[in-house]
C-alpha positions as CSV (number, residue, x, y, z in Angstrom):
1,X,50.6,65.1,163.9
2,X,54.3,66.0,164.3
3,X,56.5,68.2,162.3
4,X,56.7,68.0,158.5
5,X,60.1,68.0,156.8
6,X,60.3,69.2,153.2
7,X,63.4,67.9,151.4
8,X,64.2,70.7,148.9
9,X,65.9,69.7,145.6
10,X,68.6,71.8,143.9
11,X,69.0,72.1,140.2
12,X,71.6,74.3,138.5
13,X,72.2,76.2,141.8
14,X,68.5,76.9,142.5
15,X,65.8,75.2,144.4
16,X,63.5,73.5,141.9
17,X,59.9,74.7,141.5
18,X,58.6,71.2,142.6
19,X,60.1,72.0,146.1
20,X,57.9,75.1,146.3
21,X,55.0,72.8,145.4
22,X,55.9,70.7,148.4
23,X,55.7,73.9,150.5
24,X,52.1,74.3,149.2
25,X,51.2,70.8,150.5
26,X,53.0,71.4,153.8
27,X,51.3,74.7,154.5
28,X,48.0,73.2,153.5
29,X,48.0,70.4,156.0
30,X,50.0,71.8,158.9
31,X,50.4,74.8,161.2
32,X,53.2,77.0,159.9
33,X,55.1,76.4,163.1
34,X,55.2,72.7,162.2
35,X,56.9,73.1,158.8
36,X,60.6,72.4,158.5
37,X,62.7,72.2,155.4
38,X,66.1,70.9,154.4
39,X,68.3,72.5,151.7
40,X,71.4,70.3,150.8
41,X,74.3,71.4,148.7
42,X,77.3,73.7,148.6
43,X,76.9,77.5,149.0
44,X,73.1,77.3,149.2
45,X,72.4,79.7,152.0
46,X,71.0,82.4,149.8
47,X,68.5,79.9,148.2
48,X,67.6,78.6,151.7
49,X,66.8,82.2,152.8
50,X,64.5,82.7,149.9
51,X,62.8,79.3,150.5
52,X,62.2,80.2,154.2
53,X,60.0,83.1,153.2
54,X,58.1,81.1,150.6
55,X,56.6,78.4,152.7
56,X,59.7,76.6,153.8
57,X,59.3,77.5,157.5
58,X,62.3,76.7,159.6
59,X,65.0,75.8,157.1
60,X,68.1,73.7,157.9
61,X,71.1,74.0,155.6
62,X,73.6,71.2,155.2
63,X,76.4,73.0,153.3
64,X,79.2,70.6,152.5
65,X,81.3,69.7,149.5
66,X,80.3,66.1,150.0
67,X,76.8,67.0,148.8
68,X,77.6,69.5,146.1
69,X,76.2,66.9,143.7
70,X,73.6,64.3,144.4
71,X,74.7,61.1,146.1
72,X,72.1,58.7,147.4
73,X,74.2,57.7,150.5
74,X,75.3,61.2,151.4
75,X,71.8,62.7,151.0
76,X,70.4,59.8,153.1
77,X,72.9,60.6,155.9
78,X,72.1,64.4,155.7
79,X,68.3,63.9,155.7
80,X,68.4,61.4,158.6
81,X,70.4,63.8,160.6
82,X,67.9,66.6,160.0
83,X,64.9,64.3,160.8
84,X,66.5,63.6,164.1
85,X,67.2,67.3,164.7
86,X,63.7,68.4,163.8
87,X,61.7,65.5,165.2
88,X,59.8,65.2,161.9
89,X,57.2,62.5,161.4
90,X,56.2,63.3,157.8
91,X,58.9,63.7,155.2
92,X,58.0,65.1,151.8
93,X,60.1,64.7,148.6
94,X,59.4,65.4,145.0
95,X,58.6,62.4,142.8
96,X,61.7,63.0,140.7
97,X,64.6,60.6,139.9
98,X,66.6,61.7,143.0
99,X,63.4,61.5,145.1
100,X,62.7,58.0,143.8
101,X,66.2,57.0,144.7
102,X,66.6,58.3,148.2
103,X,63.0,58.1,149.6
104,X,62.8,54.3,150.0
105,X,66.2,54.3,151.6
106,X,65.0,56.8,154.2
107,X,61.9,54.7,154.8
108,X,63.9,51.6,155.3
109,X,66.3,53.3,157.7
110,X,63.5,54.8,159.8
111,X,61.2,51.7,159.6
112,X,58.7,54.1,158.2
113,X,55.7,53.9,155.9
114,X,56.5,54.8,152.3
115,X,54.0,56.2,149.8
116,X,55.1,57.2,146.4
117,X,53.8,59.3,143.5
118,X,51.0,61.1,145.4
119,X,49.1,64.0,143.9
120,X,47.5,65.4,147.0
121,X,47.3,65.2,150.8
122,X,44.2,65.6,153.0
123,X,44.2,66.2,156.8
124,X,41.2,64.4,158.3
125,X,40.7,64.2,162.1
126,X,44.4,65.0,162.7
127,X,45.4,62.2,160.4
128,X,47.0,62.5,157.0
129,X,45.5,60.8,154.0
130,X,47.6,60.6,150.8
131,X,46.0,60.4,147.4
132,X,47.6,58.5,144.5
133,X,46.3,57.2,141.2
134,X,46.0,53.5,140.5
135,X,44.9,51.3,137.5
136,X,46.4,53.8,135.0
137,X,44.6,56.7,136.5
138,X,41.1,55.1,136.5
139,X,40.8,55.2,140.3
140,X,42.2,57.3,143.1
141,X,43.5,55.5,146.2
142,X,43.3,57.1,149.6
143,X,46.1,55.9,151.9
144,X,46.7,56.4,155.6
145,X,50.1,55.4,157.0
146,X,49.9,52.8,159.8
147,X,53.5,53.7,161.0
148,X,54.4,56.7,163.2
149,X,56.6,58.1,160.5
150,X,55.8,58.4,156.8
151,X,58.0,59.2,153.8
152,X,56.1,60.3,150.7
153,X,57.0,61.5,147.2
154,X,54.7,64.0,145.5
155,X,54.1,64.5,141.8
156,X,55.7,67.6,140.3
157,X,53.0,69.8,138.8
158,X,50.2,68.3,141.0
159,X,49.7,71.6,142.8
160,X,50.8,75.2,142.3
161,X,54.0,76.5,144.0
162,X,53.4,78.3,147.3
163,X,52.6,81.9,146.5
164,X,52.3,83.4,150.0
165,X,55.0,84.7,152.3
166,X,56.1,83.2,155.6
167,X,58.3,84.3,158.5
168,X,60.9,81.5,158.2
169,X,64.3,81.0,159.8
170,X,67.6,79.5,158.5
171,X,70.1,77.6,160.5
172,X,73.0,75.3,159.6
173,X,73.7,71.7,160.7
174,X,77.1,70.1,160.5
175,X,77.0,66.5,159.3
176,X,79.9,64.1,159.4
177,X,79.7,62.1,156.2
178,X,81.0,58.6,156.0
179,X,83.5,57.7,153.3
180,X,81.5,57.4,150.1
181,X,81.6,54.2,148.1
182,X,80.8,56.0,144.9
183,X,81.8,59.4,143.4
184,X,80.1,61.9,141.1
185,X,81.5,62.0,137.6
186,X,79.3,64.3,135.5
187,X,75.8,65.4,134.6
188,X,74.7,64.8,131.0
189,X,71.7,66.8,129.9
190,X,69.6,65.1,127.2
191,X,68.7,67.2,124.1
192,X,65.5,69.0,124.8
193,X,62.5,67.8,122.8
194,X,59.2,69.6,122.5
195,X,58.2,71.6,125.6
196,X,57.9,71.2,129.3
197,X,54.2,71.3,129.6
198,X,54.3,71.3,133.4
199,X,55.6,74.9,133.3
200,X,53.3,76.2,130.6
201,X,50.6,78.7,131.8
202,X,48.4,78.1,128.8
203,X,48.0,74.8,127.0
204,X,45.9,74.0,123.9
205,X,45.5,70.3,123.5
206,X,44.1,68.3,120.6
207,X,42.6,64.8,120.7
208,X,41.4,62.1,118.4
209,X,38.7,64.5,117.2
210,X,41.3,66.5,115.3
211,X,41.2,63.8,112.7
212,X,44.8,63.5,111.4
213,X,48.3,64.7,112.2
214,X,48.4,67.4,109.6
215,X,45.6,69.2,111.4
216,X,47.7,69.9,114.5
217,X,50.1,72.5,112.9
218,X,47.1,73.9,110.9
219,X,44.5,74.2,113.7
220,X,45.8,73.5,117.2
221,X,49.3,75.1,117.1
222,X,48.1,78.4,115.7
223,X,45.7,78.9,118.7
224,X,48.4,77.9,121.1
225,X,50.8,80.5,119.5
226,X,48.1,83.2,119.5
227,X,47.5,82.7,123.2
228,X,51.2,82.5,123.9
229,X,51.0,79.0,125.2
230,X,52.1,75.5,124.4
231,X,50.5,72.6,122.4
232,X,49.5,69.4,124.0
233,X,47.8,66.2,123.1
234,X,45.8,63.3,124.4
235,X,47.1,59.7,124.6
236,X,45.3,58.4,121.5
237,X,47.1,61.1,119.5
238,X,50.5,60.0,120.8
239,X,49.7,56.3,120.5
240,X,48.8,56.9,116.9
241,X,52.2,58.5,116.3
242,X,50.8,61.9,115.4
243,X,52.9,63.6,118.0
244,X,55.8,62.6,120.2
245,X,55.2,61.4,123.8
246,X,56.5,64.7,125.3
247,X,53.3,66.4,124.2
248,X,51.0,63.9,126.0
249,X,48.9,65.2,128.9
250,X,47.6,62.5,131.3
251,X,48.4,60.0,134.0
252,X,50.9,58.3,131.6
253,X,52.2,61.6,130.2
254,X,52.6,65.0,131.9
255,X,50.5,66.2,134.9
256,X,49.7,69.9,134.2
257,X,48.1,72.7,136.1
258,X,48.1,75.7,133.7
259,X,46.1,78.9,134.2
260,X,44.2,78.0,131.0
261,X,43.6,74.6,129.4
262,X,41.8,74.4,126.0
263,X,40.7,70.9,125.1
264,X,39.9,70.5,121.4
265,X,38.3,67.3,120.2
266,X,39.1,65.5,123.4
267,X,36.3,63.3,124.8
268,X,37.7,63.2,128.3
269,X,38.9,59.7,129.1
270,X,39.8,59.4,132.8
271,X,43.5,59.0,131.9
272,X,43.5,62.5,130.4
273,X,41.3,64.1,133.0
274,X,43.6,63.2,135.9
275,X,46.4,64.9,134.1
276,X,44.8,68.3,133.6
277,X,41.7,68.6,135.9
278,X,43.8,70.8,138.3
279,X,44.0,73.6,135.6
280,X,42.7,76.9,136.8
281,X,40.3,77.4,133.9
282,X,39.2,74.7,131.4
283,X,37.6,75.3,128.0
284,X,36.3,72.3,126.1
285,X,35.5,72.3,122.4
286,X,33.7,69.1,121.2
287,X,30.9,68.3,118.8
288,X,29.6,65.6,121.2
289,X,27.6,67.4,123.9
290,X,27.7,64.3,126.1
291,X,31.5,64.1,126.2
292,X,32.9,63.6,129.7
293,X,35.2,66.5,129.3
294,X,32.3,68.9,129.7
295,X,31.7,67.6,133.3
296,X,34.9,69.4,134.5
297,X,35.0,72.3,132.0
298,X,34.4,75.8,133.2
299,X,33.3,76.7,129.7
300,X,32.0,74.3,127.1
301,X,31.5,74.8,123.4
302,X,29.5,72.2,121.5
303,X,30.5,72.5,117.9
304,X,32.9,71.6,115.1
305,X,36.4,72.4,116.3
306,X,37.4,73.2,112.7
307,X,35.0,76.1,112.8
308,X,35.4,77.1,116.4
309,X,39.2,76.9,116.8
310,X,40.1,79.1,113.8
311,X,37.5,81.6,114.8
312,X,38.9,81.7,118.3
313,X,42.4,82.1,116.9
314,X,41.4,85.0,114.8
315,X,39.6,86.6,117.7
316,X,42.6,86.3,119.9
317,X,44.9,87.8,117.3
318,X,42.4,90.6,116.7
319,X,42.2,91.4,120.4
320,X,46.0,91.6,120.6
321,X,46.5,93.8,117.6
């Protein structure tokens, strides 16, 4: 297996958390000496220095006004130049809009394999196996690239950001950009709705067992507030129109890895489990002792959530006072 190249992504002048998650994957499957990274932008050296010490390894900076804002063609040129410089055979990008845009262009230019929307990577007998969900999360596919070079996009939130320290280096690379056929105009940020569950350390989610939409602000939200966390929901709740889609946890919603996940009245359909089973500690509350959610829960409570959840909320408030 050759070198791994992480393509870090900038947002509002900082490297996105999803790029530090890519560092976790890279450090997991390769020797630290094989990890390379690319930071693209204008005046990004300070961010590159920080990334080199947090799993980025040998970081190459392409600092140029032509890439001060995202451009598919300019980014493609920069990434291809660094791939040649680093002799990378595995290129990792975040499964974000810019990642979706540039990754297949790279694969086509390199005649490489392209695997998108992966949630994990395994290293088996010196070969990399990429894991991605299929059939709406009902099955996990294990894919091995037949080509010598593979470009892969990884789901944000599928693993925790790299938390160790590394002895990385930073160098710069001059890239001569071709005349661009498009130009950046502006970035428009949509009005924020709900919460970004992918960044929440504590999530309290409700399922169909909550019974009706009025019970969420009465039962689920108070526990989330008491714990200092966010409220989530299962797909049936969102499909029924009880809560907006941004609250949905699951393969068709948000993939989350909080420190604590409390599932209230959620039976545990595979679509939901694949979205939260990476949580550090899972508490399940359900009156059905045979519910699938208990198979992955660290702590299970078989009981009426309308008795258990308010009692738990009171206990948390009491402990904090």
